[in-house]
C-alpha positions as a Markdown table, in Angstrom:
| # | Residue | x | y | z |
|---|---|---|---|---|
| 1 | Met | -74.1 | 104.1 | -12.8 |
| 2 | Arg | -71.2 | 102.0 | -11.5 |
| 3 | Thr | -69.6 | 99.5 | -13.9 |
| 4 | Asn | -70.2 | 96.6 | -11.5 |
| 5 | Thr | -73.9 | 97.2 | -11.1 |
| 6 | Val | -75.8 | 94.0 | -10.2 |
| 7 | Lys | -78.3 | 93.2 | -12.9 |
| 8 | Val | -81.7 | 91.9 | -11.6 |
| 9 | Ala | -84.5 | 90.2 | -13.5 |
| 10 | Leu | -88.0 | 89.7 | -12.3 |
| 11 | Val | -89.8 | 86.4 | -13.0 |
| 12 | Gly | -93.5 | 86.8 | -12.2 |
| 13 | Cys | -95.2 | 90.1 | -12.8 |
| 14 | Gly | -98.0 | 90.0 | -10.3 |
| 15 | Arg | -99.2 | 92.5 | -7.7 |
| 16 | Ile | -95.9 | 92.8 | -5.8 |
| 17 | Ala | -93.5 | 92.9 | -8.8 |
| 18 | Gly | -94.1 | 96.6 | -9.1 |
| 19 | His | -92.7 | 97.1 | -5.6 |
| 20 | His | -89.6 | 95.2 | -6.6 |
| 21 | Ala | -89.1 | 97.1 | -9.8 |
| 22 | Arg | -89.5 | 100.5 | -8.1 |
| 23 | Ser | -87.2 | 99.5 | -5.3 |
| 24 | Ile | -84.5 | 98.4 | -7.8 |
| 25 | Val | -84.6 | 101.5 | -9.9 |
| 26 | Ala | -84.3 | 103.6 | -6.7 |
| 27 | Thr | -81.3 | 101.7 | -5.4 |
| 28 | Asp | -77.7 | 102.5 | -6.3 |
| 29 | Gly | -75.7 | 99.4 | -7.3 |
| 30 | Val | -78.5 | 97.4 | -8.7 |
| 31 | Gln | -80.3 | 97.6 | -12.0 |
| 32 | Leu | -83.5 | 96.2 | -13.4 |
| 33 | Ala | -82.5 | 94.3 | -16.5 |
| 34 | Ala | -85.6 | 92.4 | -17.7 |
| 35 | Val | -89.0 | 91.2 | -16.7 |
| 36 | Cys | -90.8 | 87.9 | -17.4 |
| 37 | Asp | -94.3 | 86.5 | -17.0 |
| 38 | Leu | -96.2 | 83.7 | -18.8 |
| 39 | Ala | -99.0 | 86.3 | -19.3 |
| 40 | Glu | -97.5 | 88.7 | -22.0 |
| 41 | Asp | -99.7 | 91.6 | -21.0 |
| 42 | Lys | -98.4 | 91.6 | -17.4 |
| 43 | Ala | -94.8 | 91.5 | -18.5 |
| 44 | Leu | -95.4 | 94.3 | -21.1 |
| 45 | Ala | -96.9 | 96.5 | -18.5 |
| 46 | Tyr | -93.7 | 96.5 | -16.4 |
| 47 | Ser | -91.6 | 96.6 | -19.6 |
| 48 | Asn | -93.3 | 99.8 | -20.7 |
| 49 | Glu | -93.2 | 101.4 | -17.3 |
| 50 | Phe | -89.5 | 100.7 | -16.6 |
| 51 | Gly | -88.1 | 100.6 | -20.1 |
| 52 | Val | -86.7 | 97.1 | -19.9 |
| 53 | Pro | -87.1 | 94.0 | -22.2 |
| 54 | Ser | -90.1 | 91.7 | -21.4 |
| 55 | Tyr | -90.3 | 88.0 | -21.9 |
| 56 | Thr | -92.8 | 85.1 | -21.5 |
| 57 | Asp | -90.0 | 82.5 | -21.4 |
| 58 | Tyr | -87.4 | 83.1 | -18.6 |
| 59 | Arg | -85.0 | 80.6 | -20.2 |
| 60 | Arg | -84.9 | 82.8 | -23.3 |
| 61 | Met | -84.5 | 85.9 | -21.2 |
| 62 | Leu | -81.5 | 84.5 | -19.4 |
| 63 | Ala | -79.9 | 83.2 | -22.6 |
| 64 | Glu | -80.2 | 86.6 | -24.2 |
| 65 | His | -79.1 | 88.5 | -21.1 |
| 66 | Pro | -76.1 | 86.6 | -19.6 |
| 67 | Glu | -75.3 | 89.8 | -17.6 |
| 68 | Ile | -78.2 | 89.1 | -15.3 |
| 69 | Ser | -76.8 | 87.8 | -12.0 |
| 70 | Val | -79.8 | 87.8 | -9.7 |
| 71 | Val | -83.4 | 86.6 | -10.4 |
| 72 | Ala | -86.3 | 87.7 | -8.2 |
| 73 | Val | -88.6 | 84.7 | -8.1 |
| 74 | Ile | -92.1 | 86.3 | -7.7 |
| 75 | Thr | -94.1 | 83.4 | -9.1 |
| 76 | Pro | -96.9 | 81.6 | -7.1 |
| 77 | Ser | -95.6 | 80.4 | -3.7 |
| 78 | Gly | -95.8 | 76.7 | -4.6 |
| 79 | Met | -93.5 | 77.3 | -7.6 |
| 80 | His | -90.7 | 79.0 | -5.7 |
| 81 | Ser | -88.8 | 75.8 | -5.1 |
| 82 | Glu | -88.9 | 74.5 | -8.6 |
| 83 | His | -88.2 | 77.9 | -10.2 |
| 84 | Gly | -85.6 | 78.9 | -7.7 |
| 85 | Leu | -83.7 | 75.6 | -8.1 |
| 86 | Glu | -83.7 | 75.9 | -11.9 |
| 87 | Met | -82.4 | 79.5 | -11.7 |
| 88 | Met | -79.5 | 78.3 | -9.6 |
| 89 | Glu | -78.7 | 74.8 | -11.1 |
| 90 | Arg | -79.3 | 75.5 | -14.8 |
| 91 | Phe | -78.4 | 79.2 | -15.0 |
| 92 | Gly | -76.1 | 79.8 | -12.1 |
| 93 | Lys | -78.1 | 82.8 | -10.8 |
| 94 | His | -78.5 | 84.1 | -7.3 |
| 95 | Ile | -82.1 | 84.2 | -6.3 |
| 96 | Ile | -84.5 | 86.5 | -4.3 |
| 97 | Leu | -87.5 | 84.6 | -2.9 |
| 98 | Glu | -90.7 | 86.3 | -2.0 |
| 99 | Lys | -92.6 | 85.1 | 1.0 |
| 100 | Pro | -93.1 | 82.5 | 2.2 |
| 101 | Thr | -89.6 | 81.7 | 0.7 |
| 102 | Met | -90.6 | 78.1 | 0.0 |
| 103 | Met | -93.6 | 76.1 | 1.0 |
| 104 | Arg | -91.8 | 73.4 | 3.0 |
| 105 | Pro | -88.7 | 73.5 | 5.3 |
| 106 | Glu | -87.2 | 70.5 | 3.4 |
| 107 | Gln | -87.3 | 72.5 | 0.2 |
| 108 | Leu | -85.5 | 75.4 | 1.8 |
| 109 | Val | -82.8 | 73.1 | 3.2 |
| 110 | His | -82.2 | 71.5 | -0.2 |
| 111 | Ala | -82.1 | 74.9 | -1.9 |
| 112 | Trp | -79.4 | 76.2 | 0.5 |
| 113 | Gly | -77.4 | 73.0 | -0.1 |
| 114 | Val | -77.5 | 73.7 | -3.9 |
| 115 | Ala | -76.6 | 77.4 | -3.3 |
| 116 | Asp | -73.6 | 76.3 | -1.2 |
| 117 | Arg | -72.4 | 73.9 | -3.8 |
| 118 | Leu | -72.6 | 76.5 | -6.6 |
| 119 | Asn | -71.4 | 79.4 | -4.5 |
| 120 | Leu | -74.7 | 81.2 | -4.9 |
| 121 | Ser | -76.8 | 83.3 | -2.6 |
| 122 | Ile | -80.5 | 83.1 | -1.6 |
| 123 | Phe | -82.1 | 86.3 | -0.4 |
| 124 | Pro | -85.4 | 85.8 | 1.5 |
| 125 | Val | -87.9 | 88.7 | 1.5 |
| 126 | Phe | -89.2 | 89.8 | 5.0 |
| 127 | Gln | -89.7 | 93.5 | 4.3 |
| 128 | Asn | -91.6 | 94.3 | 7.4 |
| 129 | Arg | -88.5 | 93.8 | 9.5 |
| 130 | His | -87.3 | 97.1 | 8.0 |
| 131 | Asn | -90.3 | 99.2 | 9.1 |
| 132 | Lys | -89.3 | 102.0 | 11.4 |
| 133 | Ala | -91.6 | 100.8 | 14.2 |
| 134 | Val | -90.3 | 97.3 | 14.1 |
| 135 | Thr | -86.7 | 98.5 | 14.1 |
| 136 | Arg | -87.3 | 100.7 | 17.1 |
| 137 | Val | -89.0 | 98.0 | 19.1 |
| 138 | Arg | -86.3 | 95.5 | 18.3 |
| 139 | Gln | -83.7 | 98.1 | 19.5 |
| 140 | Ala | -85.6 | 98.6 | 22.7 |
| 141 | Leu | -85.8 | 94.9 | 23.4 |
| 142 | Ala | -82.0 | 94.5 | 22.8 |
| 143 | Ala | -81.3 | 97.5 | 25.1 |
| 144 | Gly | -83.6 | 96.2 | 27.9 |
| 145 | Glu | -86.0 | 99.2 | 27.7 |
| 146 | Leu | -89.1 | 96.9 | 27.9 |
| 147 | Gly | -87.5 | 94.3 | 30.2 |
| 148 | Glu | -88.2 | 90.6 | 29.8 |
| 149 | Ile | -91.1 | 89.8 | 27.5 |
| 150 | Arg | -94.2 | 88.4 | 29.1 |
| 151 | Ile | -96.8 | 88.3 | 26.3 |
| 152 | Met | -96.5 | 88.6 | 22.5 |
| 153 | Ser | -99.7 | 89.2 | 20.6 |
| 154 | Val | -100.4 | 89.3 | 16.8 |
| 155 | Arg | -103.7 | 90.5 | 15.3 |
| 156 | Val | -104.2 | 90.6 | 11.5 |
| 157 | Arg | -107.7 | 91.6 | 10.4 |
| 158 | Trp | -107.7 | 91.8 | 6.6 |
| 159 | Cys | -110.3 | 91.3 | 3.8 |
| 160 | Arg | -109.8 | 88.8 | 1.0 |
| 161 | Pro | -113.2 | 88.1 | -0.6 |
| 162 | Gln | -114.0 | 85.3 | -3.0 |
| 163 | Arg | -113.1 | 87.4 | -6.0 |
| 164 | Tyr | -109.5 | 87.6 | -4.7 |
| 165 | Tyr | -109.1 | 83.9 | -4.6 |
| 166 | Asp | -110.8 | 83.6 | -8.0 |
| 167 | Leu | -108.1 | 85.7 | -9.6 |
| 168 | Ala | -105.8 | 82.7 | -10.3 |
| 169 | Pro | -106.0 | 78.9 | -9.9 |
| 170 | Trp | -103.1 | 78.7 | -7.4 |
| 171 | Arg | -104.8 | 81.0 | -4.9 |
| 172 | Gly | -106.5 | 79.4 | -1.9 |
| 173 | Thr | -104.8 | 76.0 | -2.4 |
| 174 | Phe | -102.6 | 74.2 | 0.1 |
| 175 | Ser | -100.2 | 73.2 | -2.7 |
| 176 | His | -99.3 | 76.6 | -4.0 |
| 177 | Asp | -100.6 | 79.3 | -1.7 |
| 178 | Gly | -101.5 | 78.4 | 1.9 |
| 179 | Gly | -104.2 | 80.3 | 3.7 |
| 180 | Ala | -104.4 | 83.5 | 5.7 |
| 181 | Leu | -101.4 | 82.4 | 7.8 |
| 182 | Thr | -99.0 | 81.5 | 5.0 |
| 183 | Asn | -99.9 | 84.2 | 2.5 |
| 184 | Gln | -101.0 | 87.2 | 4.5 |
| 185 | Gly | -99.8 | 86.4 | 8.0 |
| 186 | Ile | -96.3 | 85.1 | 7.3 |
| 187 | His | -94.6 | 88.4 | 8.0 |
| 188 | His | -96.3 | 88.5 | 11.4 |
| 189 | Val | -95.3 | 84.9 | 12.1 |
| 190 | Asp | -91.8 | 86.1 | 11.3 |
| 191 | Leu | -92.0 | 89.0 | 13.6 |
| 192 | Leu | -93.0 | 86.7 | 16.5 |
| 193 | Arg | -89.5 | 85.4 | 16.3 |
| 194 | His | -87.7 | 88.5 | 15.1 |
| 195 | Leu | -88.9 | 90.4 | 18.1 |
| 196 | Gly | -89.8 | 87.7 | 20.7 |
| 197 | Gly | -87.2 | 85.0 | 20.1 |
| 198 | Glu | -87.7 | 81.4 | 19.5 |
| 199 | Val | -91.1 | 79.8 | 20.1 |
| 200 | Asp | -91.0 | 76.4 | 21.8 |
| 201 | Gln | -94.6 | 75.1 | 21.3 |
| 202 | Val | -97.9 | 76.1 | 19.6 |
| 203 | Ser | -101.5 | 75.2 | 19.7 |
| 204 | Ala | -103.6 | 76.4 | 16.8 |
| 205 | Thr | -107.2 | 76.1 | 15.4 |
| 206 | Met | -108.0 | 77.0 | 11.8 |
| 207 | Arg | -111.3 | 77.6 | 10.1 |
| 208 | Thr | -112.5 | 78.6 | 6.6 |
| 209 | Leu | -115.3 | 81.1 | 7.2 |
| 210 | Gly | -115.5 | 83.7 | 4.5 |
| 211 | Ala | -114.7 | 82.1 | 1.2 |
| 212 | Asp | -115.0 | 78.9 | -0.8 |
| 213 | Ile | -111.4 | 77.7 | -0.6 |
| 214 | Glu | -109.6 | 74.7 | 0.8 |
| 215 | Val | -107.2 | 76.6 | 3.0 |
| 216 | Glu | -107.9 | 78.5 | 6.2 |
| 217 | Asp | -108.9 | 82.1 | 6.2 |
| 218 | Thr | -109.0 | 82.3 | 10.0 |
| 219 | Val | -106.6 | 81.0 | 12.6 |
| 220 | Val | -106.2 | 81.5 | 16.4 |
| 221 | Ala | -103.3 | 80.1 | 18.3 |
| 222 | Thr | -101.4 | 80.2 | 21.6 |
| 223 | Met | -97.7 | 79.9 | 22.0 |
| 224 | Arg | -95.1 | 79.1 | 24.6 |
| 225 | Tyr | -91.7 | 80.7 | 24.1 |
| 226 | Arg | -88.4 | 79.2 | 25.2 |
| 227 | Ser | -87.9 | 82.3 | 27.4 |
| 228 | Gln | -91.1 | 81.3 | 29.3 |
| 229 | Ala | -93.1 | 84.1 | 27.7 |
| 230 | Val | -96.4 | 83.3 | 26.2 |
| 231 | Gly | -98.1 | 84.5 | 23.0 |
| 232 | Val | -101.4 | 84.7 | 21.2 |
| 233 | Leu | -102.1 | 85.0 | 17.5 |
| 234 | Glu | -105.2 | 85.9 | 15.6 |
| 235 | Val | -105.1 | 86.1 | 11.8 |
| 236 | Thr | -108.0 | 86.4 | 9.4 |
| 237 | Thr | -108.8 | 87.4 | 5.9 |
| 238 | Ala | -112.5 | 87.0 | 6.6 |
| 239 | Ala | -112.8 | 90.6 | 7.9 |
| 240 | Arg | -115.3 | 92.7 | 5.9 |
| 241 | Pro | -115.4 | 95.0 | 4.0 |
| 242 | Asp | -111.8 | 96.1 | 4.1 |
| 243 | Asp | -108.3 | 95.6 | 5.6 |
| 244 | Phe | -108.4 | 97.0 | 9.2 |
| 245 | Glu | -105.2 | 96.2 | 11.0 |
| 246 | Ala | -102.0 | 94.2 | 11.2 |
| 247 | Ser | -100.6 | 94.6 | 14.7 |
| 248 | Ile | -98.1 | 93.1 | 17.1 |
| 249 | Ser | -97.8 | 94.0 | 20.7 |
| 250 | Ile | -95.4 | 93.2 | 23.5 |
| 251 | Val | -96.1 | 93.2 | 27.2 |
| 252 | Gly | -92.8 | 93.5 | 28.9 |
| 253 | Glu | -91.8 | 93.6 | 32.6 |
| 254 | Lys | -91.0 | 97.3 | 32.2 |
| 255 | Gly | -93.6 | 98.5 | 29.7 |
| 256 | Leu | -95.7 | 98.0 | 26.6 |
| 257 | Ala | -95.0 | 98.3 | 22.9 |
| 258 | Gln | -97.7 | 98.1 | 20.2 |
| 259 | Ile | -97.1 | 98.3 | 16.5 |
| 260 | Gly | -100.2 | 98.6 | 14.3 |
| 261 | Gly | -101.5 | 100.3 | 11.3 |
| 262 | Ile | -102.3 | 98.6 | 8.0 |
| 263 | Ala | -99.0 | 96.6 | 8.0 |
| 264 | Val | -97.1 | 97.0 | 11.3 |
| 265 | Asn | -96.1 | 100.5 | 10.2 |
| 266 | Glu | -97.2 | 102.6 | 13.1 |
| 267 | Leu | -95.7 | 102.7 | 16.6 |
| 268 | Gln | -98.9 | 103.2 | 18.5 |
| 269 | Val | -97.9 | 102.6 | 22.1 |
| 270 | Phe | -94.3 | 102.8 | 23.5 |
| 271 | Thr | -94.4 | 103.4 | 27.2 |
| 272 | Pro | -90.6 | 103.8 | 27.7 |
| 273 | Asp | -90.7 | 106.9 | 25.4 |
| 274 | Pro | -94.1 | 107.9 | 24.2 |
| 275 | Ala | -92.6 | 110.7 | 22.1 |
| 276 | Ala | -90.9 | 108.0 | 19.9 |
| 277 | Cys | -94.2 | 106.9 | 18.4 |
| 278 | Ala | -94.6 | 109.7 | 15.9 |
| 279 | Ala | -90.9 | 109.6 | 14.8 |
| 280 | Asn | -91.1 | 105.8 | 14.2 |
| 281 | Ser | -94.4 | 105.6 | 12.3 |
| 282 | Glu | -94.8 | 105.5 | 8.6 |
| 283 | Asp | -97.7 | 106.4 | 6.3 |
| 284 | Phe | -98.3 | 103.5 | 3.8 |
| 285 | Lys | -101.6 | 104.9 | 2.5 |
| 286 | Ser | -99.8 | 106.8 | -0.3 |
| 287 | Phe | -99.5 | 103.6 | -2.2 |
| 288 | Glu | -102.0 | 103.0 | -5.0 |
| 289 | Gly | -104.6 | 100.2 | -4.6 |
| 290 | Asn | -103.6 | 97.4 | -2.3 |
| 291 | Gly | -99.9 | 98.4 | -2.3 |
| 292 | Ala | -100.2 | 99.8 | 1.3 |
| 293 | Val | -99.7 | 96.3 | 2.8 |
| 294 | Tyr | -96.3 | 96.0 | 1.2 |
| 295 | Gly | -94.7 | 99.2 | 2.7 |
| 296 | Phe | -91.2 | 100.5 | 2.0 |
| 297 | Gly | -89.2 | 97.6 | 3.1 |
| 298 | His | -88.3 | 96.2 | -0.3 |
| 299 | Ser | -86.1 | 99.3 | -0.9 |
| 300 | Gln | -84.0 | 98.4 | 2.2 |
| 301 | Met | -83.9 | 94.8 | 1.0 |
| 302 | Tyr | -82.3 | 95.8 | -2.3 |
| 303 | Arg | -79.8 | 98.1 | -0.5 |
| 304 | Asp | -78.9 | 95.0 | 1.6 |
| 305 | Ile | -78.4 | 93.0 | -1.6 |
| 306 | Ala | -76.3 | 95.7 | -3.1 |
| 307 | Ala | -74.2 | 95.9 | 0.1 |
| 308 | His | -73.8 | 92.1 | 0.0 |
| 309 | Phe | -72.2 | 92.2 | -3.5 |
| 310 | His | -70.3 | 95.5 | -3.4 |
| 311 | Gln | -69.2 | 95.5 | 0.2 |
| 312 | Gly | -69.2 | 91.9 | 1.2 |
| 313 | Lys | -71.8 | 92.5 | 4.0 |
| 314 | Ala | -73.8 | 89.5 | 5.2 |
| 315 | Tyr | -77.5 | 89.7 | 4.2 |
| 316 | Pro | -79.4 | 90.3 | 7.4 |
| 317 | Val | -81.7 | 87.2 | 7.1 |
| 318 | Ser | -79.6 | 84.1 | 7.6 |
| 319 | Arg | -80.6 | 80.6 | 6.5 |
| 320 | Glu | -81.2 | 79.5 | 10.1 |
| 321 | Asp | -83.4 | 82.6 | 10.7 |
| 322 | Cys | -85.4 | 82.0 | 7.6 |
| 323 | Leu | -85.8 | 78.3 | 8.3 |
| 324 | Gly | -86.9 | 79.1 | 11.8 |
| 325 | Thr | -89.8 | 81.1 | 10.5 |
| 326 | Leu | -90.8 | 78.4 | 8.1 |
| 327 | Lys | -90.7 | 75.8 | 10.8 |
| 328 | Leu | -92.9 | 78.0 | 13.1 |
| 329 | Leu | -95.4 | 78.4 | 10.2 |
| 330 | His | -95.6 | 74.6 | 9.8 |
| 331 | Ala | -96.0 | 74.1 | 13.5 |
| 332 | Phe | -99.3 | 76.1 | 13.4 |
| 333 | Tyr | -100.6 | 73.8 | 10.6 |
| 334 | Arg | -99.4 | 70.6 | 12.4 |
| 335 | Ser | -101.2 | 71.6 | 15.5 |
| 336 | Asp | -104.4 | 72.2 | 13.6 |
| 337 | Glu | -103.9 | 68.8 | 12.0 |
| 338 | Ala | -103.6 | 67.3 | 15.5 |
| 339 | Ala | -106.9 | 68.8 | 16.5 |
| 340 | Gly | -105.3 | 71.8 | 18.2 |
| 341 | Gly | -102.9 | 69.9 | 20.3 |
| 342 | Trp | -99.6 | 71.3 | 21.4 |
| 343 | Val | -96.7 | 70.6 | 19.0 |
| 344 | Asp | -93.0 | 71.3 | 19.2 |
| 345 | Val | -91.8 | 73.9 | 16.8 |
| 346 | Asp | -88.3 | 72.5 | 16.6 |
| 347 | Ser | -89.4 | 69.1 | 15.1 |
| 348 | Pro | -88.5 | 67.3 | 11.9 |
| 349 | Glu | -92.2 | 66.9 | 11.3 |
| 350 | Gln | -93.9 | 69.0 | 8.7 |
| 351 | Ser | -97.5 | 69.8 | 7.8 |
| 352 | Thr | -99.2 | 67.1 | 5.7 |
| 353 | Arg | -101.2 | 69.8 | 3.8 |
| 354 | Leu | -99.0 | 72.8 | 3.3 |
| 355 | Gly | -97.0 | 72.6 | 0.1 |
| 356 | Arg | -98.2 | 69.2 | -0.9 |
| 357 | Pro | -97.5 | 68.5 | -4.6 |
| 358 | Asp | -100.2 | 69.3 | -7.3 |
| 359 | Asp | -98.8 | 68.9 | -10.8 |
| 360 | Ala | -102.1 | 70.0 | -12.3 |
| 361 | Ile | -101.6 | 73.4 | -10.9 |
| 362 | Ser | -97.9 | 73.5 | -11.3 |
| 363 | Asn | -98.3 | 72.8 | -15.0 |
| 364 | Leu | -100.2 | 76.0 | -15.3 |
| 365 | Tyr | -97.1 | 78.0 | -14.2 |
| 366 | Arg | -94.3 | 76.0 | -15.9 |
| 367 | Thr | -92.6 | 77.5 | -18.9 |
| 368 | Pro | -92.7 | 74.9 | -21.7 |
| 369 | Leu | -89.4 | 73.4 | -22.7 |
| 370 | His | -88.4 | 74.1 | -26.3 |
| 371 | Gly | -86.0 | 72.1 | -28.4 |
């Protein structure tokens, strides 16, 4: 192992933390140094699996391991801002932020200001950008193989029953989770921009149809792109009895591309070169349990982080790029709040619901101060 290996700690040992840990240990130039969770059994599980120290207090962890330079914040979404800012301001650590990065655009703008002042980096996680199918279609668009985009379409049909939301108090809340669009659909919202360019206006309608929660589990929307293309979006976690698909398709002036599978991992239709479909599809079913929806992209993300520190390469998701996705996300909610009316994406306005403060829930995920 190289002497300048980047030491990474995980704060939050929920479902996706295992993907982070396995990606770190498989990547040259980065090393898993410690794990932390308020629930001791969760931290111990990863500690035992990966042979690293476990903690229930991240402040103690960072005090005892000053060699840690990067903290992956994998806590409930509504805690990303508070936890991320403390990692930077109090401990001087670079941070990795799981989706949806932060709940509100204003939080993200503030965090990047702090990072600039302290000469620190923020690494947003959008792992589906690294899927082979997504990469191939993006290359095709850049090369003009599909011509100008005419229609972009997203369809996510997943299953999240009541027992999923009952797993933790933060789930299904506007303050700390967001609904189907923020939690499960955020990567597809991101791909609308990553592949299609900037969206100008959206009109959305949200419903809660399959669970007793305050957030939406179903949303349909239409979009107008700056390029004059149009788009449609359908995201639900009210599908039963299982996850069925997460697809995005592009109708271009020269052809059609459709990426599907469980998590945009299969290039199903590609009219410029049908033979490219098999070579640019991946099988995510090898993951245990619900891991198939996460894919292989975290490994590339950690390679990008290693390249940032060891080779000075720019991380591929810029702050403007990340902020653009968060503003698009908020536009869908703002439209629903305006009874489905058209709203401008590039607006200083934000949703009145998404990311609203709730100290009662935040207190459940705050590490108590000692001394």
